[in-house]
N, C-alpha and C positions, 0 to 999 in steps of 0.2 A: 633391141629397139634401135632404130636408125633415126637420128635427129636431122631434120631439115628446117632451114630458116628462110622465110621470104618476107623481107622487111620486118614487120613486127610479128608476123604469124610464124609460129613454130609447129612442126609436125613430127609425129613419131609413129612408127609401125608398132602395133600392139599384138604380139603373136599369141596364138592358142598354145595349149600344152597337152601332152599325153602323160598319163601315169603308167609307167612300165611296171611299177611295183607299188602296191598300196596295202598296208596292213593296219588294222585297227587294234590297238593294244589295250583299250579299255576306256570306259566313260569316266570323265573327271568330275570333281565336285562342282565346277562352274557350268556343267551341262555340255561342254565340248567333249571331244574324244581325243585321246593321245594317238598319234599316227606315226607311221614310218613310211615314207614314200619316195620314189625316184620319179622326178618330173623332168620332162624334156620339152623345150619349146619347139614349135614347128612353124613351117612357112605360111600356113593358113593364118591370116592376120587381119585385124581391123586397122584403121588409121585414125589417129586422134590429132586434131589441129587446134591450137589455142592462140587466140589474139588477145593480149591484155587490154583492159580498158583503164582509163586514168583513175588514180585513187581519189576517193571522196572522204567526207567526214565520217561516213559509216562504211563498213566493208562493201565493196562493189558487188553488183549483181552477177550471178553466174547464168549465162544463157547457153543452152545446149540445143543444137540442131542435129538430128539424126537422119542419115541417108542409108537406108538398108539396101544392100546389094544381094538380094536373094534371087535365085532362079525363078522365072515367072511361074513355073509349075508348082513351086513350093511356097510362094509368097502368101497364099491364102491360109496356109497351115501355121505360119509363124506368128507368135504373139507380138503385139506392138511393143516397140522398145520405149520404155518410159523416158520422158525428158525432164521431169520435175524432180522433186526432192528424193524420190525413190530410186533414182538412177545413182549408181555407185560413183560415177564421175562427179556429179553434183555434191553428193555427200562428202567425198574426199576433199574437194576444193573448199567447201565451206568449213570443214574441220581444219584444213590447212590455214585458211584465213584466221580462224579463231586462235590457233596455237602460235602462229607466227606473228600475229598482230598486223598483217598486211591488209591494207584497205583497197588494193587493186581488185578489179573485177575481171571477167573474162567472157569472151565469145568462144565457145567450143563447138567444133564440128566433128561428129563421129561418123565415119564411114564403116558401117557394120557388115562384116562378112562372116564372122564366127557365129554359128547357131547358138541360141540361148538354151538354158536348162539342159545342157548336153554333157556336162562334166569336162568341158574344154577350157574353162577358165576365162572366157571372153570378158565378162564384166570386171573381174579382178585385174586382167591385163590392161583394160581401158583405164581403170582407176590409177594403176601404177604409172601409165604413160602420162595421164593428166597431172599427177603429182610432180613428176620429173619436169614437165613443161612449165608448170607454174613456178616451181622452185627457181628456174632460170628467168622466166619472163617477168616475175614479180620481184626479182633481185633479192630473194631471200637467201639463197645459197647455203641451205642446210647441208651438212655432210650426210653420208650414206647411213650412218648409225641413227641419226635423228629422223630421217625419212623412214627408215625401217620400223622404228618405234611407232610412228604415226600410222604407218601402213598396217601393222599388226593389230591396231585397235579397230581398223575398218573391216578387215577380212583376212582369213587365214592364208589365202593364196597370194595376196597382194605383195608381200615381201619377196616372194620368188621372182616376180616379174620386174622388180626394180633394177635388176642387173641381168647380164647376159648368161646364157648357157644352162646346161643341165645341173641339177642339184638334188641332193638328198635333203628332205625336209622332215622335221620332227616336231614334237609338241603337238599343237593343233595345226601345224603346218608353217608356223611363223619362224621356227628356228631353221635357218637355211645354210647348208654346207655346200658351197660351190664345188663342182668337179672340174678337173682339167678337161679341155675339149674332147668330146667323144667322136668316134668316126661317124660319118653320115649314116642315118637310119632312114629307111623308106617305109611308108605306111599307106594303107587304104583305110579310110574312116567312113562309116555310115552313120548318119544321124536320122533315126526314124521319126515318124510323126509324133510319137509320144514324147512328152517333156517330163522330166523328173526333177523335183526339188531336192537339194541336198538334205534338208531337214527331214523330209518324209522317208528318205532312204535310210538315214541313220536311225530313225525311230523303228523302221522295219528291221534293221539289223539288230537293234537291241532286243527286239521281241523274239528273235530266233535263239533257240537253246544251243549252247556249245559254240557260240560265235566269238569267244575270246581267242586270242592268238595262241595257236598250238602248232608245233611242228614246222615253223618257218625260220627258226633261229639260224643266222648265218646266211640265209638265202639271198638277202639283198647284197651282201658282199660278194657272193658268187656271181650274181647277175652283173654287177659292175665290172668285176674282173673279166668275165666272159666278153662283155662289150668292148673293153680295151684290147683284148686279144683278137677281136674280129670273129669270135666264135658265135655266130648268130644262132645256130641251132642249140648250142649249150645255153645261150642267154634265154632263148625261148623256154627252156625247161625250168628256168629259175624265176620267170615272171610270176606275178601274184596279184590276185584280184579279190580282196576280202569282201567288198560290197556287192559283188555280182549276184549272189544268192538273194540278197534283200531286194535289189533292183529288179530281179526276175519275178519276184512276187508281185511287185507293183506294176510291172509292165511286161506283158507277154512278148512284146517286141524284142526284149533282150534275149530271151531264150530262142526265139526264132532266128535272130542274127547269129547266135552261137552255132546253131545247127547249120545255117547257110555257110558261114565261114569255114566250118569243119569240112565242107565238101571240096574245098580248094586247097592248094599247096602253100598256104601261109606258113611261115616259120613258127608263128604263135599268134594267138588272137585273144582278146579279152575286152571287158568294159574299161572305159577310162573314168577316173574319179567316181562320182556317184551316178554317172550315166546322164542321159540315155544313149550317148554316142558309143559305138563299138568300133574297135580297130584291129587290123591285122598287120603284122610285121612282114615285110617283103625283102627279097634278096637284093634288089636293085631298082632303079627308076623304071626300067622297062617292065619288070615284073609287076610293079605297082600299077602302072598304066594299064597293063593287060587285065589284071584282076578287077580294077575299078571299072573298066569298060564292060566286063561281063556282069558285074553286080548292078550296074545301072539298068540293065535289061530286066532285073528282078523287081523293080519298082519297090524297093525297100525304104526309100527316103533319099536324102541328099548324100551323094557319094563324092569323096575327095581323094585324090592321089597326091601325096605331099611327102616332104622329108623333114628331118630335124634341122635346126639352125642354131647358130651361136648368138 
């Protein structure tokens, strides 16, 4: 996330993420699932801007304006971005007010480019950006540990987005182990018209027999080692996508994308998160642009050529 300040307004880029590895280790007593995942931030990003309002006797209001930058051809297929209490930015800032005791309010502008219900983490990234901005703009100045604790209450992916770079995340996703900077990775992403909710995908996963973790011990370590060596083809062999079978049951688009991606010379390809977005790993930027151009002719959905970022 890159912080910009213009008078009282502060802005941050809120990047999307891809899961190069995702294993579901089991269902927990609290209803969540224990995970092991390698997440990488990418250049596809929203932008969150926050202008503080003066404190009052009661916690100030949180006003959110959303400007969605969807391609015209896809705008009619996109769900409306909520601006009220259901939006994760609003939830995050209200909880932050409550826990910090701050009575500041905020005007927040969200420029939305990351598709929703795609497994790309857009809502979580937006919430993390809003927390970082409010922490400074409201003069709270919590340290990273306190922000992470709050973020973990709000959503499993939010702690990942509070700082830079790739990370291995465990627990329900809130235990974040940062990795040294990885070499740049290049991707093509397709977001089909179908939208998938994480809850329904995990429910479908639980209903499948034999979906507990088997046979992937050490695979994540081999993937990370291959990425640092620059061995992309080896890395592709170690990528893992535990939720893809469940997502395919709920959305025929997932299996269709798997078949289409298999026609091309991607190093590897799979679902990200709980879907519905699907991505392929490319050799370099030119390779990504070429394959993205071809896939756009297939009318599969929104197509992005992008790369990892720190």
